N, C-alpha and C positions, 0 to 999 in steps of 0.2 A: 544941184550939186549934192545936197544932203540926201536926196532920194537915191542918187547913184551910189553914194557911199553906203547907205543902208542896204541897198540891193546887193552890193558886193559882200557885205557882212553876212547877210542872210544866206547868200550862196555858199560862202565859206563855212558857215555853221552847218548847212545842209550836207556839204561834202564831208565835214568832220563826223556828222552823225552817221552818214552812210558807211564811212570807213570803220567807225566804232562798231556798228552792227555787223559788218562783214567780219571784223575781228572776233566778235562774239560767236558768229556762226562757225568760223574756223576752229575756235577754241572748243566749242561744244563737240564738233566732229572729232577733233584730235583726242580729247579726253575720253570719248566713247571708244575710239580705236585703242587707246591705251588699256581700257578695261578689257577689250577683246584679246589683247596680247597676254592676258594672265593665264590663259589655258593653252593646251597643246595646239600647235607645235612649239610655240615660244615658251610658255610656262612661266612668265614673269609675274607670279602670284602676288608679290608684294605691292604691285601697282594698284591692286584693288582697294587698298586702304587710303588712297589719295585720288583715284581717277574720277570719283563722283563729285568731289568737292568743287571743281571748277564749274560744273553745271549748276550746283546748288547756289554758288555765288551769283552766277549770271542770271538765274531765274529770279532771285530776290532783287538784285539791282535793277534788272530790266523792268520788272513789274512796278518797282518803286518809281522809276523814271516816268512811266506812263501816268501814274497817279499824281506825281508832283506837277506834271504838265496838264493836269485836270482832264486827262483822257478817260475813256470809259472804265468802269470798275473791272477788277481782275478777271471776272468770268466773261467779260466782253472784250478782252484784249485782242488785238488784231492777229491775223494769221501769221504774220512775221514773228510774233513772239513764240507761237507754238512750234515754229521751225527749229527753235533752239533745243528743246528736249527731244524732238523727233530726230534730229540729226545725231544727237548723242546715242539714242537707242539704235539707230541704223548703224552707226559706227561700231557699237559694241557687238550687236548680233551678226552683222555682215562679216566681221573679222572672225569672231568666235565660231561661227557656223559656216565658214567658207568651204569646209570639207564637203558640204552637200553638193558642190559642183562636180564632185567625183562620180556622180551617177551618170554623167555624160561620157561617152555615148551609151545609150540604153539599148544596145543591140542584143543584150542578154534578155531583154523583155520583148524583143521583136519590134522596137520602135525605130523608124528611120532616123538618119543622122540629124537632119535639120529640125524635125519636130522634137527630137531628143534635146537639142540645144535650146529650143524655145521653152520646153517644159522645165529644163534645168534652171535657166535664167529666171523664169517665172517663180519657181520654188524658192530660189535664193532671195529674190527680191521680195516675195511675199513674206517670208520668214523675217527678213530684216525690217520690213514695214510693220509687221505684227509686233515685233519687239519695240519698234519706235512708238507705236500707239500706246503701249504700256507706259513708257516714260513720259509721253505727252500728257496722259491723264495725271500722272504724278506731278508734272510741272504745273498743270492748270490749277490743281489744288494748292500747291505750294505758293503760287502767285496770289491766291486768295488769302494766304497767311502772312503776306509780306510785312504787315504792320504788327504782327504778333510778337511776343517776346521771343528772343532766340531759343531759350530752353523749350518753349512750346513748339517752335518750328522743328527742332531736333526730334522731339517726341512724336509729333504727328507725321513728320516726314519719314521717320523710321517705320512707324506703324503702318502708314499708307503703302510704303514699298513692300513690306511683308504681306499686307493684305492683298495687294495686286498680284504678287507672286503666287499666293494661294489661289486666287481666282483664275489666273492663267493656267496653273498646273492642274486645275480641275477639268480642263478641256482636253482636246486631243493633240494640241500642238504646244509642246513645252520641252525645253532642254536646258537653257542657260540661265540658271538662277545665279545670284551673286555668290551664293555659298560654294558652288562648284569651282569658282576661281581659285579656291584654296586647296583643291584636291589634284594630285596626291601629295603635294609638297608639304603643306602645313597641317600635319596630322594632329597636332596639339589643339589648334582652334577648331578643327572638325569634330572634336569630342564634345563640343557644346551641343552638337546635334543629338546627343543622348538625352538632353534635357527637354527639348521641344522641337526636334527635327531640324531640317536644314535652315528653316527660317530663323533659328537662333543665331546661326552664323551670319545669315543675311542681315539680321538686326544689328549685329556687332559691326559689320562693315559699313552699313548705312549710317549708323549713329556716329561712328568715329569720323567718317567723311563729313557729316553734318557739323560736328563740333569744330573740325578744321576750317570748314567754310565760315562758320560763325566767328571764329577767331579772326579771319581775314576781314570779314565785314565790319567787325568792331574796330579794328585798327584802321580800316579805310575811312570809317566815319570820323575817326580822330585825325584824319589827314596824314597818317603814317602807315601805309599798307605794308611796308617792309618790316615793320615792328609789330608782329602779331603774336608775340609771346604774352598771352593774357590768360584769363581764367578758363576760356574755352579750349585753348590749345593745351593747357595744363590738364584739363579734364579729359581731353582726348587721349593724352599720353597715359594718364592714370588708368583710364578705362581699358586701353589697349593692353597694358601690362597685367591688369587684374584679370581680364578675360583669358589671357594666355596662361596665367598661373592656374586658374580654375581648370582650363583645358588640360594643362600638364598634370594636375592632380588626377583627373579622370584617366588620362593616358597612362599614368603610372600604376594604376590598379592591376594587381596580378590576375592572370587568366588561369582558372582551374582547368587541369587536363587529366581528369580521372581516367584510368585505363578502360573502365566499363563504358565510357562515353566515346571512346575512340572509334573512328570510322575512316578506313583507308579507301580513298576514292581515286580512280584513274580517269583522266580526260583524254579524248582523242581530238586532235585538230586536223580535220580531214584535208584541208587545202584544196577544195574543189572550186575552180573559177566559176563565177555565176554564168559566164557565157555558155558553159557546157553543162551546167548543173541539172537542167531538166531534159537534156538530150541523152540518147543511149550511151554515149561515151562517158558523160558525167555520172550516170547511174552505175555503170560498170566500175568506175574509179571509186565511187562511194561505197559500193558493196565490198570491193576488195580492201580498200583502206580501213573501213570501220570493222570489218570482220577480222583482218590481221591485227589491227590495233587492240581489239577486244581480247583476242587470244594471247597477245603479248602481255597485256595488263593482268589478265586472269592468272598467268603464270607467275606474276609478281605478288600474288596473294592479296589483291584488292578485294574489298567487300562489294564494290559497285563501280560501274563505269558510266561516265556522263558524256553525251555527244552534243554537238552544236544544234542550233536551230535549223530545222529542215535538213538534217543530216541525210535522211533517206527521203527523196522526193516522191513518196508514195503514200497511199492511205493506209491507215492502221489495219484494215481488213486484209491487206496483202502481205503483212509481216511474215506469216507462216511460210511463204514461198521463197524466203531469202536465206542464204547461207549464214547470215548473222544470227538469226533466231536458232538455226541448227547448232551453231557454236554455243549459244547460250544454254541450250538443252544439254549439250555435251559437257560444258565447263561448270554450269550451275552457279554463275555469278550474275547478280542483278545488273541490268542495264537500263539507263534512261535514254530513250530514243526520241530525237527530234524528227517529226514527220507531220502528216496532215490527218486531221480528224474530219468526220462528217457531221453536219448539223442540218438535218432536213435536206434540202436541195443545194445547200451551200457547204463550204468547207472552213475548217479552222486551222490555224498554225499552232501546233500542240507539242507537248512533251509527254511521253508515255513511260510508265514504269512497267518493265517486262521482268517478271520474277525468274527464279532459277529453273522453272519448268518451261519457260518460254511463253508464259501467259501474261496478257496485259491486265494489270490489276488497278491502275489509276491513270488519270489523264488530267492535264492542265491545259486550258485553251488560252492563248494570248488575248488579253482583254484590251490593251492599248495598242491600236493599230496605227501604222504610219499613214497620215493623209496622203492620198494620191498613190503612194507606193503600195498600200495594202487594202485600202478602202477608198471609196469615192465620196467625198463630201458633196452634199446636194446632188445625189446621184440622178435625180430626175432631170437635172439640167445638164450636168457634166458627163453622165454615163455614156450617152451616145457619142460624144466627142472622143472620150477615152477609147471606146470600142473601135472607132475608126483608126486611131493611132496605133493600137496594139491588138494582136490576135488573141491575147490571153483572156481568160475568164476572170472578171474583176469581182466575183461574188464571194470574197472572203469575209467572214463575219467575226464580230467581237465575241470573246468569251465572257462568261458571267463575272460580275464584280466581286462575288463573295465565295470564290472557289477555295477548297483546301486540297492538299496533295499528300496523301498518306503513302508511306513506303514501308518496306519490311524493317526499316531501321527507325521508324518514327515519322512524325509529320515534318515535311520540308517546306521551305519558303521558295517559291519559284518565280523567276522573272525571265521573260523571253525578250531578248534584244531591247527594243525601244522602251520597254517597261522600266528599265533601270533608272530612267529620269523621273519616275513618279514614286516618291517615297511612301505615299499612303498605301500602295499595293503591298509593299514589304512590311510596313507597320501592321497592317491588318492581319497578315498571315502570321506574323510573330505573336501578335496578341491572341491568335487562335491556336497557338501551341507549336508553331513552326520552330524547329530546333537547329536548323542549318540552312544555308542558302545555296540553291542551284540556279546558276545563271547560264542560259543557253542563247547563243547569238550567232548572227551571220552578218559581218560588216564588210564583206568582200568587195562591194561595189564602191567603197570610199577610199580616200587616201589614209595614210598611217595615222594622221592626226585624229581622225574620228574614233578608231578603236582605242586609242590612248585616252581620249576624253571619256569614252564608254567605260573603260577600266576605272577611271577616276570616279564616275558615278557609282559603280559597284562598291568601291572603297567606302564611299559615304553611307551606302545602305548597310554595309557590314558594321560600321561604327555605330550608327543610329540604333540598330536592332541588337547590338552586342552579339553578333553571330559570326561563325566561320563561314567562308564563302568559297565555292568552287565554280569557276567560270570556264566554260568550253565554247570556243568560237571556231568558225570555219577556217579563217586565214590568219587569225591573231587579233588582239592579244588574249590568249587563254592564260588563266592565272589561278592561284590560290591566295586567299587573303584571310588574316586572322581578325578577331573582333576589335583590335586596335588599329585596323586599317593598314597593317604592315603586309607588304606583298612577299609571300614566302617563296614564290616561284612565278615567273612570267615567261611565256613562250617567245619564240622568234616570230617574225612577220612573213607571211606568204611562204610558209614551209609546212610540211607534214610533221607532226610531233605527237608523241604520247608521253604522259607523265603521271606519276602516282604520288600522292601526298596524304598524310594523316591529318584529318580535322577532328573536331570534337563537338558533339551535340550539346546544346545549352538550352536551359529553360528559364534563364534570367529574364527580367522585364525592366527595361529602362523607363524613365519617366515619360519619354516620348511614346514608347510602345503602350504604356498604360493610359496616358491622358491625351495623346495626340498633340497637335500644335496649339497648346494652351497659351503660349506666349503672345502669338499674334492677336488672339482675341483680347488678352489683357491689355496689350499696348493700344489697340483700337479703342477700347472702353476708356482707358486713362486719357487718351488723346481727345476724345469727344467731350469728356467731363471737363478737362482742363480748358478746352476751347470755350465751352459755355461759361465757365467761371470767369475766364478772361474777358468775355464780352460783357458780362454783368458788371465786372469791376470798372471797365472803361465807361460804361453807361452812367454809372453813379459816381465816378471820380471827378 
């Protein structure tokens, strides 16, 4: 009889444990999805300040429960534990980057419908898993810190998140940092990027989420989880207010606009669908649209005209045969042309300066290419497969990492499309004397959410470098942005437009431009030192 009762109790306990773990899994996924809703098209940016806290609580509680049950040490936790941060990361990145499914169908690349669907699902799934791996590593380290003091967990958890973002952004596949959840809505906090780049904003979000989580953990330990108004929540509130006040101070600084630094730039949004872009019809529309737009803007007295990425689907050596260059020679206004450059037997996605005489005087080659879209990772393995799926030549190559772009108006900072997600590209060019930003892009194959997120990335780059920015796209959104991240003008979507705006050349250097991401290095050093000190204290206490 006693054995039967015991068996029932153990079964009930097992059921309860399963339901609890299922709840943890669901909560992890939902909180990750909430973080994904912070960006376009939803734009619920305020959720970023609380959406990481549930995962923080779950990771600490779950790792503690394994230790209390005398299970393996944190670095040997079972796979079920790692599902928790993995699901959070998948939830965040799959929602935030759902726009990537807009590449289907890839008939504009010559890929049949079913292979296009397979490639699209693979790309979306891989990006989601790649983001999930990031969070899984973070969760594994946090599990190892479960017995540390809460302040140490907040310090190391924040430092580790920033360090992982730096590591991920050094590769070819990166977009959704925690910092970009605040753009373009919370311009005040984005000004912290002037101190140490986007990781300053990421550190603010991670640390406040950590303090909220620690507030809950403390109250839960005292058997009153609904009463978590304690020193950690107070610290989170004080830190949130202080950081926003600091950001507001930076946001309130006046922007000098000396007449001698003025530069009137016109942009042309060509609105050429990718389906016809490389076909004769697309070429005719491009030549007509960009030539007429150039003439219109020249009549408005602009100093220069900016075109989108790949505006002319031709090589630079063929410029002289186009009516556009004839118009440049007639009107004498500088134009920056998006087209293709040659590099040995391969080609580059480039932006060219064509001076008032119709001569090409400088060139910038896109250095961060889109995996699969513009270059083939592990080409020895995947190259033959991609060649079977598409008739296009896949030999586009990366531009050099240390390029400068001189123009008749001074040195410019250039970003072509996907490069907007990599702040170091803009920081390096600003440190090398870049005085204004030229962003050239083609987001035509995605939904409207993607170009709006892209615009949000460009806003961050303008703030971090303290530069005016002109952004020309194929189908939207083209825009002009001032150094405080304020959008002076933004185009419509999927329409042909021209617009002229005055920007100003600047030579200021923010702390971030001068010193780079010094904050992440400092946090990592402080975290490691504090962890060693804590271990020594526990050993001798």
